[in-house]
C-alpha positions as CSV (number, residue, x, y, z in Angstrom):
1,M,-31.5,-41.0,20.9
2,K,-34.3,-39.7,23.1
3,L,-32.2,-37.6,26.2
4,T,-32.8,-40.4,28.6
5,S,-31.0,-43.3,26.8
6,K,-28.3,-41.2,26.0
7,L,-27.6,-40.0,29.2
8,M,-28.1,-44.1,30.2
9,S,-25.2,-44.4,28.0
10,A,-23.1,-42.4,29.5
11,V,-23.9,-43.3,33.0
12,A,-23.1,-46.8,31.7
13,G,-20.0,-46.5,30.1
14,V,-18.8,-44.8,33.8
15,A,-19.8,-47.7,35.9
16,M,-18.3,-49.6,33.3
17,L,-14.8,-47.8,33.8
18,A,-15.2,-47.5,37.1
19,G,-14.7,-51.4,37.4
20,A,-11.3,-50.9,36.1
21,Q,-10.6,-47.8,38.6
22,S,-6.8,-47.2,38.7
23,A,-6.9,-44.0,41.1
24,N,-3.6,-43.8,41.8
25,A,-0.5,-41.0,41.5
26,D,2.4,-42.7,39.7
27,G,4.8,-41.1,42.8
28,H,6.4,-38.8,40.1
29,S,2.7,-36.9,39.1
30,L,-0.7,-35.8,40.0
31,T,-2.9,-35.0,37.0
32,V,-5.9,-32.4,37.8
33,G,-8.4,-31.7,35.8
34,Y,-10.1,-28.0,35.6
35,F,-11.9,-26.4,32.9
36,L,-11.4,-22.9,30.9
37,E,-13.3,-19.9,30.8
38,W,-14.0,-20.9,33.7
39,P,-11.6,-18.6,35.7
40,M,-10.6,-19.3,39.7
41,P,-8.0,-18.6,42.2
42,F,-6.5,-22.1,41.9
43,Q,-5.1,-20.7,39.0
44,F,-2.6,-18.2,40.2
45,G,-1.5,-21.7,42.2
46,K,-1.2,-23.2,39.2
47,V,0.5,-21.1,37.1
48,N,3.2,-19.7,39.7
49,G,3.7,-23.4,41.0
50,L,2.1,-23.7,44.0
51,Y,0.6,-26.8,44.5
52,D,4.0,-28.7,42.5
53,E,5.7,-26.8,45.6
54,A,3.3,-28.1,48.3
55,L,2.7,-31.5,46.7
56,G,6.7,-32.0,46.3
57,T,5.8,-33.5,43.2
58,T,4.9,-32.7,39.4
59,V,1.3,-31.5,38.6
60,N,0.1,-32.0,34.9
61,W,-3.4,-30.1,34.0
62,V,-5.9,-31.0,31.8
63,A,-8.6,-29.2,30.8
64,F,-12.2,-30.3,29.8
65,D,-15.5,-29.3,29.2
66,T,-17.8,-31.5,30.5
67,G,-18.4,-33.1,34.4
68,T,-18.9,-35.9,33.2
69,A,-15.8,-36.5,30.9
70,M,-13.8,-35.6,33.8
71,S,-15.9,-38.3,35.6
72,A,-14.9,-41.4,33.4
73,A,-11.4,-39.9,33.0
74,M,-10.7,-40.1,36.9
75,A,-12.6,-43.9,36.3
76,S,-9.9,-44.8,33.9
77,G,-7.2,-43.5,36.1
78,D,-6.3,-41.2,34.2
79,V,-6.8,-37.9,36.4
80,Q,-6.7,-37.7,39.8
81,I,-8.2,-35.2,41.2
82,S,-11.1,-32.1,39.0
83,V,-11.0,-29.3,40.2
84,S,-14.6,-27.8,39.8
85,Q,-16.8,-30.5,38.9
86,G,-20.2,-30.0,38.3
87,V,-22.4,-31.5,41.7
88,P,-24.9,-32.9,38.8
89,P,-22.0,-34.8,37.1
90,F,-20.6,-36.3,40.1
91,V,-23.7,-37.2,41.5
92,V,-24.7,-39.0,38.0
93,A,-20.9,-40.9,38.8
94,T,-21.9,-42.0,42.0
95,S,-25.3,-43.5,41.2
96,A,-23.7,-45.3,38.6
97,G,-21.6,-47.1,40.8
98,Q,-17.9,-44.6,40.6
99,D,-16.6,-43.7,44.1
100,L,-15.7,-40.5,44.1
101,Q,-15.6,-38.5,46.8
102,A,-16.3,-35.0,47.5
103,I,-13.1,-32.7,49.1
104,D,-14.1,-29.1,49.4
105,V,-16.3,-26.6,47.7
106,A,-14.9,-25.1,45.1
107,V,-17.4,-22.0,43.5
108,S,-20.9,-20.8,44.2
109,Y,-22.3,-19.4,40.6
110,S,-26.3,-19.3,40.9
111,E,-26.0,-16.3,38.4
112,N,-23.4,-18.2,35.8
113,D,-25.1,-21.5,34.9
114,N,-28.5,-21.1,32.5
115,C,-30.2,-21.3,29.3
116,V,-30.4,-18.9,27.1
117,V,-33.5,-18.4,24.2
118,S,-32.6,-17.8,21.4
119,A,-33.2,-13.7,20.8
120,G,-35.8,-14.4,17.8
121,L,-38.3,-16.2,19.4
122,E,-39.2,-13.3,22.0
123,I,-40.4,-15.9,24.9
124,D,-39.5,-14.9,28.3
125,K,-40.7,-16.5,31.7
126,D,-44.5,-15.3,31.2
127,S,-44.4,-17.1,27.8
128,A,-42.4,-20.3,28.7
129,S,-44.8,-22.3,28.0
130,E,-43.9,-21.5,24.3
131,L,-41.3,-23.6,24.0
132,S,-42.9,-26.3,23.3
133,G,-41.6,-28.6,20.7
134,K,-38.7,-26.7,20.5
135,K,-34.5,-27.8,19.8
136,V,-32.4,-27.7,22.8
137,A,-29.1,-28.1,23.2
138,V,-27.8,-29.3,26.8
139,P,-24.9,-31.0,28.4
140,L,-26.6,-34.1,29.9
141,G,-25.4,-34.5,33.1
142,T,-24.3,-31.7,34.1
143,A,-25.4,-28.6,36.6
144,A,-27.1,-26.9,33.7
145,H,-28.8,-30.3,32.7
146,Y,-30.1,-30.1,36.1
147,G,-30.7,-26.6,35.9
148,F,-32.9,-27.2,33.1
149,L,-34.9,-30.4,34.1
150,K,-35.9,-28.0,37.0
151,Q,-36.9,-24.6,35.4
152,M,-39.1,-27.0,32.8
153,D,-41.1,-28.5,35.4
154,H,-40.9,-25.0,37.2
155,F,-43.2,-23.7,33.7
156,G,-44.7,-27.1,33.6
157,V,-42.4,-27.5,29.5
158,D,-43.3,-31.1,28.9
159,I,-39.4,-32.5,28.7
160,A,-41.3,-34.8,26.0
161,S,-41.9,-32.5,23.6
162,L,-38.7,-30.9,23.5
163,D,-36.0,-32.3,20.9
164,I,-32.6,-32.5,23.3
165,V,-29.6,-32.0,21.9
166,N,-26.6,-33.9,23.4
167,M,-24.1,-30.4,23.7
168,A,-21.0,-29.0,25.5
169,P,-21.9,-25.2,26.0
170,P,-18.8,-24.3,23.6
171,E,-20.9,-26.1,20.9
172,G,-24.4,-25.2,22.3
173,A,-22.9,-21.9,22.0
174,A,-22.1,-21.8,18.4
175,A,-25.5,-24.1,17.6
176,I,-27.5,-20.7,19.2
177,A,-25.3,-18.5,17.0
178,Q,-26.0,-20.3,14.1
179,G,-29.8,-20.6,15.1
180,A,-29.2,-23.9,15.2
181,V,-31.6,-24.6,18.4
182,D,-34.0,-23.0,20.1
183,M,-32.5,-22.7,23.5
184,A,-28.6,-23.8,24.9
185,C,-27.7,-24.7,28.7
186,G,-24.3,-23.6,29.6
187,W,-22.0,-21.6,32.6
188,G,-18.3,-19.7,31.5
189,G,-17.3,-18.4,28.7
190,A,-19.7,-19.8,26.6
191,L,-22.4,-18.4,28.7
192,R,-21.7,-15.6,28.0
193,R,-21.8,-15.7,24.4
194,M,-25.2,-17.4,23.7
195,K,-26.1,-14.6,26.4
196,E,-25.3,-12.3,23.0
197,H,-27.7,-14.0,20.8
198,G,-30.7,-14.7,23.2
199,N,-32.3,-14.3,27.0
200,V,-32.5,-15.9,29.8
201,L,-36.2,-17.1,31.4
202,L,-34.9,-16.8,35.2
203,T,-31.7,-14.9,36.9
204,G,-29.6,-16.6,39.7
205,A,-31.5,-14.9,42.4
206,E,-35.0,-16.0,40.8
207,K,-34.0,-19.9,40.2
208,E,-32.3,-19.8,44.3
209,E,-35.6,-18.8,45.2
210,L,-36.8,-22.5,43.2
211,G,-33.9,-23.9,45.1
212,I,-32.0,-24.0,42.1
213,L,-27.9,-24.0,43.6
214,V,-25.5,-24.6,41.6
215,F,-22.1,-24.8,43.2
216,D,-19.2,-27.3,42.4
217,V,-17.0,-29.7,44.0
218,T,-13.4,-30.7,43.7
219,T,-13.8,-34.4,43.6
220,A,-11.4,-37.4,43.5
221,P,-11.4,-41.4,43.5
222,A,-12.0,-42.7,46.9
223,D,-9.1,-44.9,46.8
224,F,-6.6,-42.0,45.7
225,V,-7.8,-40.0,48.7
226,A,-7.5,-43.1,51.3
227,E,-3.7,-43.6,49.7
228,N,-2.7,-40.4,49.0
229,A,-4.6,-38.7,51.9
230,E,-1.2,-36.1,52.9
231,M,-1.0,-35.6,49.2
232,V,-4.7,-34.5,48.9
233,E,-4.7,-32.5,52.7
234,K,-2.0,-30.4,50.8
235,F,-3.6,-29.7,47.3
236,V,-6.8,-28.6,49.6
237,A,-4.9,-26.7,51.2
238,V,-3.2,-24.6,49.2
239,T,-7.1,-24.3,47.3
240,A,-8.2,-22.9,50.3
241,E,-5.0,-20.2,50.6
242,M,-5.2,-19.0,46.9
243,N,-9.3,-18.5,48.0
244,A,-8.6,-16.4,50.8
245,K,-6.0,-14.6,48.8
246,W,-8.5,-13.8,46.4
247,N,-11.7,-13.0,49.2
248,A,-9.1,-10.9,50.7
249,G,-9.4,-8.1,48.4
250,D,-6.3,-7.0,47.9
251,S,-4.6,-9.0,45.9
252,K,-7.2,-9.2,42.7
253,D,-4.6,-6.3,40.7
254,E,-1.9,-9.1,41.4
255,M,-3.9,-12.4,40.6
256,L,-6.9,-11.4,37.9
257,P,-4.2,-11.2,35.1
258,V,-2.6,-14.5,35.8
259,I,-5.9,-16.4,36.1
260,A,-7.6,-14.1,33.1
261,K,-4.8,-15.8,31.3
262,D,-4.5,-18.9,32.3
263,A,-8.6,-19.5,31.8
264,G,-8.0,-18.3,28.1
265,M,-9.8,-15.4,28.4
266,E,-9.7,-11.4,27.8
267,L,-9.4,-9.7,31.5
268,A,-12.5,-7.5,31.5
269,D,-14.8,-11.3,30.7
270,A,-13.0,-12.8,33.7
271,E,-13.3,-10.2,35.8
272,S,-17.3,-10.3,35.4
273,T,-17.4,-13.8,35.2
274,M,-15.5,-14.1,38.6
275,A,-17.8,-11.2,39.8
276,T,-20.8,-14.1,39.4
277,F,-18.1,-16.7,42.1
278,S,-18.8,-16.9,45.5
279,F,-15.1,-19.3,46.7
280,P,-16.2,-20.6,50.4
281,S,-13.6,-20.4,53.0
282,V,-12.5,-24.2,54.7
283,E,-14.9,-23.3,57.7
284,E,-18.0,-22.0,55.4
285,Q,-17.5,-25.4,54.0
286,L,-17.9,-27.2,56.6
287,S,-20.7,-25.5,58.3
288,D,-24.4,-27.4,57.7
289,K,-24.6,-25.2,54.9
290,W,-21.7,-27.1,53.0
291,F,-20.6,-30.0,54.1
292,G,-21.8,-30.4,57.4
293,G,-25.1,-31.6,55.5
294,G,-26.4,-29.1,52.9
295,S,-24.3,-30.4,49.9
296,Q,-25.1,-33.8,51.2
297,T,-29.3,-33.3,51.4
298,F,-28.7,-31.7,47.8
299,M,-26.8,-34.2,46.3
300,K,-29.8,-36.5,47.4
301,G,-32.6,-34.0,45.6
302,V,-30.6,-33.7,42.3
303,A,-30.5,-37.3,42.3
304,D,-34.1,-38.1,42.9
305,V,-34.9,-35.7,40.1
306,F,-33.1,-37.2,37.5
307,V,-34.1,-40.4,38.5
308,E,-37.8,-39.0,38.3
309,A,-37.0,-37.9,35.1
310,G,-35.8,-41.0,34.0
311,D,-32.3,-40.4,33.1
312,V,-31.2,-42.3,36.1
313,E,-31.8,-46.1,37.2
314,N,-31.3,-45.4,40.5
315,A,-30.2,-42.8,43.5
316,L,-28.7,-43.8,46.6
317,D,-29.9,-43.8,50.0
318,S,-27.5,-41.3,50.4
319,Y,-24.4,-39.2,49.2
320,E,-22.9,-39.0,52.6
321,G,-20.6,-41.6,52.0
322,N,-19.3,-39.5,48.6
323,V,-18.6,-36.2,51.4
324,N,-14.7,-36.6,52.8
325,T,-14.0,-33.3,54.9
326,A,-11.5,-34.8,56.6
327,P,-8.6,-32.7,54.0
328,L,-10.8,-29.8,55.0
329,S,-10.6,-30.2,58.2
330,S,-7.2,-30.8,58.7
331,N,-6.7,-27.2,57.0
332,Q,-8.4,-25.6,59.5
């Protein structure tokens, strides 16, 4: 199956689920999606029950492999909030008609999302044209997928010439280690394992120069946000408090071991991963760079790239309605 038909099937599935969306908390519990091997300050609050305490309810946490799976879980009503969903899967879902909203900027990480070429090929940015005909593991509809498309466009590599296989990052890491694929794309711990068997084509800074931004957002169904405004505000507030505690720098010795354990990582690996992350403050998130307009413009750009590549049928005219600044603004 070609890349386009694979992604369109996933989009169609999300759209069908969106029609039956029942994203309402039951009043007694809240289910939140997150990623393992993706260490973030919120996990300190998660482990210490700070969300339960602030929200006055039991928060159930469910780990996912990809942001597209998060979209499907929110569409079915199984998950009410997703922490650190990539912008591309968010854009794919909303473009397909799923009424999701971004409620905060979870993390920016241009150095921690990339594609790795197998070391045996000895291909770098100066010889990227040699990728033609190669087999590539890409988690479709994710930030890594968007970055892959933009990088291939930059290097003039025809997507149609590649054998693209839809694989979650952990699967892609295993595939490149086994020599089953020539290149794999992903993030976090999976990306770190990929790099043990190859090299990136562009650094994070080089990607940013090309306009390839990489950031995640916390997302939730619009109906859930509207019907549970106070709960969502409190959730965002705890997250902001944990980010501020981490950013202050004097609590890292206390927080890092807890975060690493919850993320399923060795302490040193979690530390090196978080060193490539930035967690914008509430004020920064509401600035023009992010929710003040920059994020919405970027989402439109991502959608247009997917449409041009034939991976999404239609983009929305605007993604302004898919960003809700009220929860953040209430915490200023």
